[in-house]
N, C-alpha and C positions, 0 to 999 in steps of 0.2 A: 625530277630526281635523279641527280649524278649519283649520289654515290650508296653504299649499300645501309638494309634498312634490319634491323633487328625486329625490330613484328610488320609486318605490313597487314595492312585495313584494306579488304576491297571491300566496294560499294557506298553509296553516300546514305543512305536511310535512318532511320531511329536505330536501328537495332548500334549500326557502326559507328553512329555520334557514341552513343552513350558505350561503349566498349570505348574508342577515343577519349574521349571525357574522362571515365574513369585510371585508364591507363595514364595518363599527364598530371592527373591530380593525386596519384601516390606514388610512382614511382622512384625508390629510393636510388637506386644507381643509374648511370650516365646509362640513356636510351634514346634509341634512332625508332622513328617511327616513321613509313611514310604511309598516306594513305591515298589509295587510290577510286577513280571511279571516271563514268562517263555524262553525268552533269555537271560543267563546268564554276556554274556560280553557287553551287550546293556546294563543291568542293573548296573551292575557294572560302567561302565562310568557313567553310567545318575548319582549315587552317587556321584563320582570324582567332577564331574560338578557342578553339586548341592551343596555340601560342599564347593569348591571353593567361588561360590559366595555369600555364608553362610558370609563366610570368609572378601570379599572382599568389602561385601555392610555393615558388621559390623550388623550381626540381626542376634534375640537373636531365633534361629532355628536349631535342632536338626534331621538329615536326618537319615532314616535306610534305608533297602534294604530287601528281601527276594524273593530268586527263589521258584514260583509258577509252577506245572505241571495241568494245569483246567481241565489235561484227569484223572487225580490220583482220587479214590473215596478220597471222604471230604476232598481237596485239599481246595477250596476256605469256605467249611464252616471254617474248622482249621485257616485257615488264617482271620478269620470273628473274629472269635470268638479270638483270640488272643489282 
């Protein structure tokens, strides 16, 4: 995730997925969404599924993902500064 995002979703659970999928299906304006979490496999699946919805619904949304270990020093600070 090297560029800024309009919306940052932290987490890879069901609630995060619902928010992500609703946003990518309904956004009318160009929107950059970033999703961050510690579960790399789930994060990759969420990003892929979100990009598929962007394509299906023809929305002006880009999705980026980043694995973040919240126990690492400065991990959250680094994420927010990007």
